[in-house]
C-alpha positions as CSV (number, residue, x, y, z in Angstrom):
1,M,0.0,0.0,0.0
2,A,1.4,3.4,-1.0
3,D,2.4,5.8,1.7
4,A,-0.1,8.6,2.4
5,V,0.9,12.0,0.9
6,E,2.1,14.4,3.6
7,H,-0.2,17.3,4.3
8,V,0.5,20.7,5.8
9,D,-1.8,23.6,6.6
10,V,0.5,26.3,5.1
11,L,3.3,25.6,2.7
12,I,5.9,28.4,2.4
13,V,8.2,28.5,-0.6
14,G,11.6,30.0,0.2
15,A,13.6,30.4,3.3
16,G,14.9,33.9,2.6
17,L,14.0,37.2,4.3
18,S,10.3,36.9,3.3
19,G,9.9,33.2,4.1
20,I,11.5,33.3,7.5
21,G,9.4,36.3,8.4
22,A,6.2,34.5,7.2
23,A,7.0,31.3,9.1
24,S,7.7,33.3,12.3
25,R,4.5,35.3,12.0
26,L,2.4,32.2,11.3
27,R,3.9,30.3,14.2
28,R,3.1,33.2,16.6
29,A,-0.4,33.5,15.3
30,F,-1.2,29.8,14.9
31,P,1.0,27.7,17.2
32,R,-1.0,24.5,16.4
33,R,-1.1,25.0,12.7
34,R,1.4,22.9,10.7
35,C,3.6,25.1,8.5
36,L,6.5,23.9,6.3
37,I,9.1,25.8,4.3
38,L,10.6,24.3,1.2
39,E,14.0,25.9,0.3
40,A,15.8,25.0,-2.9
41,R,19.2,25.9,-1.6
42,A,21.2,24.3,1.2
43,D,20.9,27.1,3.7
44,I,18.6,29.9,4.8
45,G,19.0,33.5,3.8
46,G,18.1,33.7,0.1
47,T,19.7,36.8,-1.3
48,W,21.9,37.2,1.7
49,D,23.3,33.6,1.4
50,L,23.6,33.7,-2.4
51,F,25.5,37.0,-2.9
52,R,29.1,36.8,-1.6
53,Y,30.8,39.5,-3.6
54,P,33.0,42.0,-1.7
55,G,31.2,44.7,0.2
56,V,27.7,43.1,-0.3
57,R,25.3,45.1,2.0
58,S,21.8,46.3,2.4
59,D,20.5,49.0,0.1
60,S,17.8,49.9,2.7
61,D,18.2,50.8,6.3
62,M,18.1,47.9,8.8
63,F,15.3,49.5,10.9
64,T,12.9,48.8,8.0
65,L,14.7,45.8,6.4
66,G,14.7,44.0,9.8
67,Y,11.4,42.5,11.0
68,R,8.9,44.6,12.9
69,F,8.6,41.7,15.5
70,R,12.3,41.4,16.0
71,P,14.2,44.7,16.2
72,W,17.5,45.1,14.5
73,A,20.1,45.4,17.3
74,G,23.2,46.3,15.2
75,D,24.9,49.6,15.4
76,R,24.9,50.2,11.6
77,S,21.7,51.2,9.8
78,I,23.4,50.1,6.5
79,A,24.6,46.6,7.3
80,D,26.9,44.2,5.5
81,G,25.6,40.9,4.1
82,A,27.3,38.7,6.8
83,S,25.6,40.7,9.6
84,I,22.2,40.4,7.9
85,L,22.7,36.6,7.4
86,T,23.5,36.3,11.1
87,Y,20.4,38.3,12.0
88,L,18.3,35.8,9.9
89,R,19.9,32.8,11.5
90,D,19.3,34.2,14.9
91,T,15.7,34.8,14.0
92,V,15.2,31.2,12.9
93,N,16.7,30.0,16.2
94,E,14.8,32.4,18.5
95,E,11.5,31.8,16.7
96,G,11.9,28.0,16.7
97,I,11.2,27.5,13.0
98,G,14.4,25.6,12.0
99,E,12.6,22.2,12.1
100,Q,10.0,23.6,9.7
101,I,12.6,24.1,6.9
102,R,13.5,21.4,4.4
103,F,16.5,22.3,2.3
104,G,17.3,21.1,-1.2
105,H,13.6,21.0,-2.2
106,R,12.9,23.1,-5.3
107,V,9.2,23.5,-5.9
108,V,8.5,22.9,-9.6
109,A,4.7,22.6,-9.8
110,A,1.6,23.3,-7.7
111,E,-2.0,22.3,-8.7
112,W,-5.1,23.4,-6.9
113,S,-8.1,21.1,-6.7
114,S,-11.5,22.6,-6.1
115,T,-12.7,19.1,-5.2
116,T,-10.3,18.5,-2.3
117,R,-9.7,22.2,-1.7
118,R,-6.0,21.5,-1.5
119,W,-2.8,22.3,-3.4
120,T,-0.8,19.3,-4.6
121,V,2.8,20.4,-4.7
122,S,5.7,18.8,-6.5
123,A,9.3,19.5,-5.4
124,Q,12.5,18.2,-6.8
125,R,15.3,17.3,-4.4
126,T,18.4,19.0,-5.5
127,D,20.7,16.2,-4.1
128,T,19.0,13.1,-5.6
129,G,16.7,14.5,-8.3
130,E,13.8,12.7,-6.6
131,T,10.4,14.2,-6.9
132,V,8.6,14.8,-3.6
133,V,4.8,15.3,-3.5
134,L,2.8,16.8,-0.6
135,T,-0.4,18.7,-0.2
136,A,-1.2,22.0,1.5
137,S,-4.3,23.9,2.4
138,F,-2.7,27.3,1.7
139,L,0.3,28.1,-0.5
140,F,2.5,31.1,0.4
141,C,5.2,32.0,-2.2
142,C,8.1,33.9,-0.7
143,S,10.7,33.2,-3.4
144,G,11.4,36.7,-4.5
145,Y,11.4,37.7,-8.2
146,Y,14.7,36.7,-9.7
147,R,16.6,33.6,-10.8
148,Y,19.1,32.3,-8.3
149,D,20.9,30.1,-10.8
150,R,22.1,32.9,-13.1
151,G,22.2,36.6,-13.4
152,F,21.8,38.7,-16.6
153,M,24.9,38.5,-18.7
154,P,25.0,40.6,-21.9
155,K,26.6,39.1,-25.0
156,F,29.7,41.2,-25.3
157,P,31.4,41.2,-28.7
158,G,34.9,39.8,-28.4
159,R,34.2,37.9,-25.2
160,Q,36.2,34.9,-26.4
161,R,39.3,37.1,-27.0
162,F,39.5,38.5,-23.4
163,S,42.2,36.5,-21.6
164,G,41.0,37.2,-18.0
165,P,37.9,36.1,-16.0
166,V,34.5,37.6,-16.7
167,V,32.5,37.4,-13.4
168,H,28.9,38.1,-12.6
169,P,28.5,39.3,-8.9
170,Q,25.8,36.7,-8.4
171,H,28.5,34.0,-8.8
172,W,31.5,35.5,-7.2
173,P,34.5,33.1,-6.9
174,R,35.5,32.5,-3.3
175,D,39.2,32.6,-4.2
176,M,39.1,35.7,-6.4
177,D,42.2,37.9,-5.5
178,V,41.9,41.5,-6.8
179,A,44.9,43.1,-5.1
180,G,47.0,45.0,-7.6
181,K,44.6,44.0,-10.5
182,R,42.9,46.2,-12.9
183,V,39.2,45.6,-12.5
184,V,36.5,46.9,-14.9
185,I,33.0,46.9,-13.5
186,V,30.3,47.1,-16.1
187,G,27.1,48.6,-14.7
188,S,25.8,51.6,-12.7
189,G,23.2,50.1,-10.3
190,A,23.4,49.2,-6.6
191,T,25.7,46.3,-7.1
192,A,28.2,48.3,-9.1
193,V,28.0,51.2,-6.6
194,T,28.7,48.7,-3.8
195,L,31.5,46.7,-5.6
196,G,33.5,49.7,-6.8
197,P,34.7,51.1,-3.4
198,A,34.9,47.6,-1.9
199,L,37.3,46.4,-4.5
200,A,39.3,49.6,-4.2
201,R,39.7,48.9,-0.5
202,L,41.1,45.5,-1.4
203,G,43.8,47.0,-3.5
204,A,42.2,46.9,-7.0
205,R,42.5,49.6,-9.6
206,V,38.9,50.1,-10.5
207,S,37.2,51.5,-13.5
208,M,33.4,51.6,-13.6
209,V,32.0,51.6,-17.1
210,Q,28.4,52.7,-17.4
211,R,26.2,53.4,-20.4
212,S,24.3,56.0,-18.4
213,P,24.4,57.2,-14.8
214,S,22.2,56.3,-11.8
215,Y,21.0,58.6,-9.0
216,L,23.3,58.2,-6.0
217,L,22.5,59.4,-2.5
218,S,25.2,59.5,0.2
219,V,23.9,58.4,3.6
220,P,25.6,57.7,6.9
221,S,26.1,54.0,7.6
222,R,25.4,54.7,11.3
223,D,22.3,56.6,12.3
224,R,23.2,59.1,14.9
225,W,19.9,58.5,16.6
226,V,21.0,55.0,17.5
227,A,23.7,56.4,19.8
228,W,21.4,58.2,22.2
229,L,17.8,57.1,21.6
230,P,18.1,53.8,23.5
231,R,19.5,55.7,26.5
232,I,16.1,57.4,27.1
233,L,13.7,54.8,25.8
234,P,13.2,51.0,26.2
235,R,14.8,49.0,23.4
236,R,11.5,48.2,21.6
237,A,10.2,51.7,21.9
238,A,13.5,53.1,20.6
239,H,13.3,50.7,17.6
240,R,9.7,51.8,16.8
241,V,10.9,55.4,16.8
242,L,13.9,54.6,14.6
243,R,11.7,52.6,12.2
244,A,9.0,55.3,12.0
245,K,11.7,57.9,11.4
246,S,13.2,55.8,8.6
247,I,9.8,55.2,7.0
248,A,9.0,59.0,7.1
249,V,12.3,60.1,5.6
250,D,12.3,57.5,2.8
251,T,8.7,58.2,2.0
252,A,9.4,62.0,1.9
253,I,12.4,61.6,-0.4
254,Y,10.4,59.4,-2.8
255,Q,7.3,61.6,-2.8
256,L,9.2,64.8,-3.3
257,S,11.3,63.2,-6.0
258,R,8.2,62.1,-7.9
259,R,6.4,65.4,-7.5
260,Y,9.3,67.8,-7.9
261,P,11.9,66.0,-10.0
262,E,13.8,69.1,-10.9
263,R,14.2,70.2,-7.3
264,A,15.3,66.6,-6.4
265,R,17.9,66.7,-9.2
266,A,19.2,70.0,-7.9
267,W,19.4,68.7,-4.3
268,L,21.3,65.5,-5.3
269,R,23.6,67.5,-7.6
270,A,24.5,69.9,-4.8
271,R,25.3,67.0,-2.5
272,Q,27.5,65.4,-5.2
273,I,29.4,68.7,-5.9
274,S,30.4,68.9,-2.2
275,A,31.5,65.2,-2.2
276,L,33.5,65.1,-5.4
277,P,36.8,66.9,-6.4
278,H,36.5,70.5,-7.6
279,G,35.6,70.7,-11.2
280,Y,34.6,67.0,-11.5
281,D,32.4,66.3,-14.6
282,I,29.2,65.6,-12.8
283,D,27.1,66.2,-15.9
284,T,28.7,63.3,-17.7
285,H,29.0,60.8,-14.8
286,F,26.2,61.6,-12.3
287,A,23.4,63.2,-14.3
288,P,20.9,60.5,-15.3
289,R,18.6,60.9,-18.4
290,Y,15.6,59.9,-16.3
291,D,13.8,61.5,-13.4
292,P,14.6,60.6,-9.8
293,W,13.0,57.2,-8.8
294,D,12.1,56.2,-12.3
295,Q,14.7,53.6,-11.3
296,R,15.8,52.7,-7.8
297,M,18.0,55.4,-6.1
298,C,21.4,53.9,-5.0
299,L,22.7,54.5,-1.5
300,V,26.3,55.3,-1.0
301,P,27.1,54.7,2.7
302,D,29.4,57.3,4.2
303,G,30.1,58.5,0.6
304,D,32.6,55.7,0.0
305,L,32.2,55.8,-3.8
306,F,32.9,59.5,-3.8
307,E,35.9,59.0,-1.5
308,A,37.3,56.4,-3.8
309,I,37.0,58.8,-6.7
310,R,38.7,61.6,-4.7
311,T,41.7,59.3,-3.9
312,G,42.1,58.1,-7.4
313,A,41.3,54.5,-6.6
314,L,38.2,54.5,-8.8
315,E,37.5,56.0,-12.2
316,M,34.1,56.6,-13.6
317,I,33.7,56.1,-17.4
318,T,30.4,56.9,-19.1
319,D,30.4,55.3,-22.6
320,R,29.2,52.2,-24.5
321,I,31.2,49.1,-25.0
322,D,32.2,48.4,-28.5
323,T,34.1,45.1,-27.9
324,L,36.2,43.2,-25.5
325,T,39.8,42.8,-26.5
326,E,42.6,40.6,-25.4
327,S,43.6,43.0,-22.6
328,G,40.4,44.9,-21.7
329,V,37.5,46.9,-23.1
330,R,37.3,49.1,-26.1
331,L,34.6,51.7,-26.0
332,T,32.6,53.2,-28.9
333,S,34.5,56.4,-28.4
334,G,37.7,54.5,-29.4
335,A,39.2,54.6,-25.9
336,E,40.5,51.4,-24.4
337,V,40.2,50.5,-20.7
338,P,42.8,47.9,-19.6
339,A,41.5,45.1,-17.4
340,D,42.7,41.9,-15.7
341,I,39.2,41.1,-14.5
342,I,35.8,42.2,-15.9
343,V,32.8,42.2,-13.5
344,T,29.4,42.3,-15.2
345,A,27.2,44.1,-12.6
346,T,24.5,44.1,-15.3
347,G,21.5,43.1,-13.2
348,L,19.1,40.3,-12.5
349,E,17.1,37.8,-14.6
350,L,13.6,38.0,-13.4
351,Q,11.6,34.9,-12.5
352,I,8.1,35.0,-11.0
353,F,7.2,32.6,-8.2
354,G,10.6,30.8,-8.5
355,G,9.5,29.3,-11.8
356,I,6.7,27.2,-10.2
357,A,4.1,25.9,-12.8
358,L,0.8,26.8,-11.2
359,S,-2.5,25.2,-12.3
360,V,-6.1,25.3,-11.1
361,D,-8.3,22.3,-11.7
362,G,-6.0,21.1,-14.4
363,E,-5.8,24.4,-16.2
364,P,-2.3,26.1,-16.3
365,V,-2.3,29.6,-14.7
366,D,-1.1,32.2,-17.3
367,V,0.4,34.6,-14.7
368,P,0.6,37.7,-16.9
369,K,-3.1,37.4,-17.7
370,R,-4.1,37.4,-14.1
371,L,-4.7,40.5,-12.0
372,A,-2.8,41.0,-8.8
373,Y,-5.1,41.6,-5.9
374,K,-3.3,44.0,-3.4
375,A,-0.1,43.0,-5.2
376,M,-0.2,39.7,-3.1
377,M,-2.8,37.4,-4.6
378,L,-3.8,36.3,-8.1
379,S,-7.3,36.5,-9.6
380,G,-8.9,33.1,-10.0
381,V,-6.2,31.3,-7.9
382,P,-7.5,30.1,-4.5
383,N,-5.7,29.9,-1.2
384,F,-2.5,31.5,-2.7
385,A,-0.5,34.5,-1.6
386,F,2.9,35.9,-2.6
387,T,5.4,38.5,-1.4
388,I,7.0,41.0,-3.7
389,G,8.5,43.9,-1.8
390,Y,8.5,47.6,-2.5
391,V,11.0,48.8,-5.2
392,N,11.2,52.3,-3.6
393,A,11.6,51.2,0.1
394,S,12.6,48.3,2.2
395,W,11.4,44.9,0.9
396,T,10.4,43.9,4.4
397,L,7.9,46.7,4.9
398,K,5.7,45.1,2.2
399,A,6.5,41.6,3.4
400,D,5.3,42.5,6.9
401,L,2.0,43.9,5.5
402,V,1.4,40.8,3.4
403,C,2.0,38.6,6.5
404,D,-0.5,40.8,8.4
405,Y,-3.1,40.2,5.7
406,V,-2.5,36.5,5.4
407,V,-2.9,36.0,9.2
408,R,-6.1,38.0,9.1
409,L,-7.3,36.0,6.1
410,L,-6.6,32.6,7.7
411,R,-8.3,33.7,11.0
412,H,-11.3,34.7,8.9
413,L,-11.4,31.4,7.2
414,D,-11.4,29.6,10.6
415,R,-14.0,31.8,12.2
416,R,-16.5,31.5,9.3
417,A,-15.7,27.8,8.5
418,Y,-14.6,28.7,5.0
419,T,-12.2,26.4,3.2
420,S,-11.0,28.6,0.3
421,V,-10.7,32.1,-0.8
422,M,-9.7,33.7,-4.1
423,P,-10.0,37.1,-5.8
424,V,-12.5,37.3,-8.6
425,H,-11.2,38.8,-11.8
426,D,-12.5,42.2,-12.6
427,P,-13.2,42.3,-16.4
428,D,-13.6,46.1,-16.4
429,A,-10.2,46.8,-14.9
430,V,-7.7,48.5,-17.2
431,R,-4.5,46.5,-17.3
432,A,-1.1,47.9,-16.7
433,P,2.4,46.6,-15.9
434,F,2.7,45.2,-12.3
435,V,5.2,47.9,-11.2
436,P,4.2,51.2,-12.7
437,D,6.7,54.0,-13.7
438,F,9.7,51.8,-12.9
439,T,12.2,51.5,-15.7
440,P,15.4,49.7,-14.8
441,G,16.8,47.3,-17.4
442,Y,15.9,44.1,-15.5
443,F,12.2,45.1,-15.3
444,R,12.1,46.1,-18.9
445,R,13.6,42.7,-19.8
446,G,11.5,40.5,-17.5
447,G,8.5,42.5,-16.3
448,A,6.2,40.9,-18.9
449,H,6.3,37.7,-16.8
450,F,4.6,39.4,-13.8
451,P,0.9,39.5,-13.2
452,S,-1.0,42.6,-14.3
453,R,-2.2,45.4,-12.1
454,G,-5.5,47.2,-12.6
455,D,-6.5,50.9,-12.6
456,R,-8.6,50.7,-9.4
457,A,-8.5,49.3,-5.9
458,P,-7.8,46.6,-4.9
459,W,-6.0,45.8,-8.2
460,R,-3.9,48.9,-8.3
461,L,-0.4,48.6,-6.9
462,R,0.8,51.4,-4.6
463,M,4.4,51.9,-3.7
464,N,3.5,53.7,-0.5
465,Y,3.8,51.9,2.9
466,L,1.8,54.6,4.8
467,R,-1.2,54.3,2.4
468,D,-1.0,50.5,2.3
469,L,-0.8,50.2,6.1
470,P,-4.6,50.7,6.8
471,T,-5.6,48.7,3.7
472,F,-3.7,45.6,4.8
473,R,-4.4,45.7,8.5
474,H,-7.9,47.1,8.8
475,H,-10.0,47.2,5.6
476,R,-12.7,44.6,5.5
477,L,-11.9,41.2,4.0
478,E,-15.3,40.5,2.5
479,D,-15.0,43.4,0.1
480,G,-17.0,42.0,-2.8
481,I,-13.8,41.0,-4.7
482,L,-12.7,38.0,-2.5
483,Q,-14.8,34.9,-3.0
484,F,-15.1,32.6,0.0
485,T,-16.2,28.9,-0.2
486,R,-17.6,26.6,2.5
487,A,-17.0,22.9,2.0
488,E,-19.9,21.5,3.9
489,R,-22.5,23.2,1.7
490,G,-20.5,23.0,-1.5
491,C,-21.5,26.6,-2.2
492,T,-19.7,29.8,-2.8
493,E,-20.4,32.9,-0.8
494,H,-19.5,36.1,-2.6
495,T,-20.7,39.2,-0.8
496,A,-21.0,42.4,-2.8
497,P,-21.0,45.3,-0.4
498,E,-22.9,48.5,-1.0
499,A,-21.1,51.1,-3.0
500,S,-20.5,53.2,0.2
501,Q,-18.7,50.2,1.7
502,M,-16.4,49.5,-1.1
503,V,-12.7,49.7,-0.4
504,T,-11.1,52.6,-2.2
505,G,-7.5,53.6,-2.4
């Protein structure tokens, strides 16, 4: 007789920042409910275990990147990758969720059955290739939005001629020695901005080659409030104040940048003039062609990139690559940049839901054709939620709100004896890309794989934590969009509230 298929109440995909937070929150809210995390890699941490390049660090302050339920206790607001990974491991230990994680299990498919009201999930073991099948009442995808097995690597002409290594930061060799080497970094985003000064500190002679500049904002790596606030307030109260301050500052910078882009440009330019050598060509190397926050603004902790430029350890080059040569890079201007090592900080390759093939009652889910409800559920897909963080603020701010909502939703299902819930597609919603007005290269390349957003609540995505906060924590669940089902009667209850009760946003 075949063994019974293992069943769990909530299956979480991914043991990174989102998955660890989700498991911790669910364990606190439902101590008797069985939750399981399937993680494809051999350790926790996701991004923070994967990326090992020199200088890897947060690109958000730790008072918002850390969990609301477990205050960040480090002395740096911009933390290095190793410290973040330690924080995540300590969270797993303190929250007691280690036994809920199964490593080396890559989820490849998940099928919902309206008959059994369960997900049947297939995972491939990365050590043996064996397929493991289990069932779950609720599926919570916390796998991020990019591929872990490879980053985006442009096809450079002349690649075969270059005699040195060409390295993507996503796959940094453990034994890479850069001291005394000429290193060319191709790219202008957060990874390039991090790598440049870090490699310079390791003794490399660094040239950053960018097709066009990004907006850079110098920030202190240590928040001066951290030094004195805990002296006058209890630890958790101090953390709440620091978190609220960070949210307010980040929101203000984003909103002012979007509403008054010319003033934001002038403000950033003035800060860069004061940080760079007198007469430096800011208009060539630090004046993007787009408005502030059309793409993510890169943080420069303690102005380390500008310091490396001032000392001559790092050179900015704004041009296009014509070809790689035996000894470096030739630009379209005809100039040649010598290199012993080329680093392609050229971005991510997007992958929605970790590449899981979703289906409902035997029909494959075409994700781009589905509307995203509150940017965390899919129209027509029952008992399914996902976490995709903010692009203009800390990832964890949105992850926390999604967890708040999932906890509310599961409690509601319990109280009302519902067995399933799904958003009902709105045929009148005008479709738009999932992330509006966001134009970095990796979203232009892979954004078509994401679900669609609509032009009205609750289908419209907002990149505003303060506006999302009441929506996720307090707005009614039975809003006329979510369809709830009770198993015992085999019927669907779909409440359409009065117009005056409809959730707006």
